[in-house]
C-alpha positions in Angstrom: 15.7 -8.1 -15.7 18.5 -5.5 -14.9 21.5 -6.6 -16.9 20.6 -10.4 -16.8 19.8 -12.6 -19.9 16.3 -14.0 -19.8 14.5 -16.5 -22.5 11.3 -15.3 -24.0 9.8 -17.7 -26.5 12.9 -19.7 -26.8 14.9 -16.3 -27.4 17.6 -15.0 -25.4 17.0 -11.3 -24.3 19.5 -9.5 -22.3 18.1 -6.7 -20.3 19.6 -3.1 -19.5 21.5 -2.4 -16.6 19.4 0.3 -15.1 20.9 2.9 -12.7 18.4 2.6 -9.8 16.9 -0.2 -7.9 14.1 -1.8 -9.3 10.8 -2.5 -7.3 7.5 -4.0 -7.6 4.2 -3.0 -6.4 1.7 -5.7 -5.7 -2.3 -5.3 -5.3 -4.1 -8.7 -4.5 -8.0 -9.0 -5.2 -9.6 -11.9 -3.4 -12.5 -13.5 -5.0 -15.7 -14.2 -2.8 -14.4 -12.4 0.1 -16.1 -9.2 1.4 -14.2 -7.2 4.1 -17.2 -5.5 5.5 -18.7 -9.0 6.3 -15.7 -11.0 7.4 -13.0 -8.7 9.3 -10.8 -11.8 10.0 -8.1 -12.1 7.6 -4.2 -13.4 8.5 -1.7 -14.6 6.6 2.3 -14.4 6.4 4.7 -14.8 4.1 8.5 -15.1 4.3 10.3 -12.6 1.9 13.6 -13.8 0.2 15.4 -11.2 1.9 15.4 -9.9 5.3 14.3 -6.3 6.4 16.4 -3.1 6.0 18.1 -2.3 9.2 17.6 1.0 10.5 14.9 1.5 7.9 13.7 5.3 7.8 10.2 6.0 7.2 8.7 9.3 6.3 5.0 9.9 7.3 3.2 12.2 4.9 0.8 13.6 7.7 -1.8 15.8 8.8 -0.7 18.4 11.7 -2.3 16.1 14.1 -0.8 12.9 12.9 2.6 14.8 12.6 2.5 15.7 16.5 2.1 11.7 17.1 5.1 11.1 15.0 7.1 13.9 17.0 6.0 12.4 20.3 7.4 9.0 19.1 11.0 10.8 19.6 12.4 7.9 17.0 15.2 9.2 14.8 14.2 6.6 12.3 10.9 8.1 11.9 10.3 11.5 10.0 7.1 13.5 9.1 6.1 15.8 6.4 3.1 18.3 6.6 1.2 19.3 3.7 2.8 22.6 4.3 6.3 21.1 4.0 5.1 19.6 0.9 4.0 22.8 -0.7 7.6 24.3 0.2 9.1 21.7 -2.3 7.0 23.5 -5.1 7.2 20.7 -7.3 10.9 20.9 -7.5 12.2 17.5 -9.0 15.6 17.8 -7.4 14.1 18.5 -3.7 11.5 15.7 -4.2 14.2 13.4 -5.3 16.2 14.4 -2.2 13.4 13.8 0.0 12.8 10.6 -1.8 16.3 9.2 -1.2 16.6 10.2 2.6 13.8 7.7 3.5 13.2 3.8 2.6 9.7 4.1 2.6 6.6 6.4 3.1 3.4 6.3 4.9 0.3 8.9 4.2 -2.5 10.0 6.2 -5.9 9.3 4.5 -6.9 12.7 4.0 -3.5 13.6 2.4 -3.1 10.5 -0.1 -5.3 12.4 -2.9 -3.2 15.5 -2.4 0.3 13.9 -2.9 0.5 13.7 -6.8 -0.6 17.6 -6.9 1.7 18.7 -4.3 5.0 16.8 -5.7 4.4 16.9 -9.3 
């Protein structure tokens, strides 16, 4: 809890104010659900805050997917190929600059395993 007081075991604990926006990553496992047999799964959930207006998305893509992104001609969607990521050369300042430029990142399936090695 960033800068807020929380009760843990009847003790009040004050969290540190962090200089960054905290996020949560959620992974859900469903019991007795086989996605190979039952393909139909639908559900919705209302988030406490609305979506970001003019959300900028970067697609870490293969050359083929990068061309598809370019064909969209949407200024809110950008793409980076493997060669573009190699040019960053694990330079932390350049990687942070890329991260601050976009709200979200999507990756081609074949590139996902390469990202940690390319960006450091």
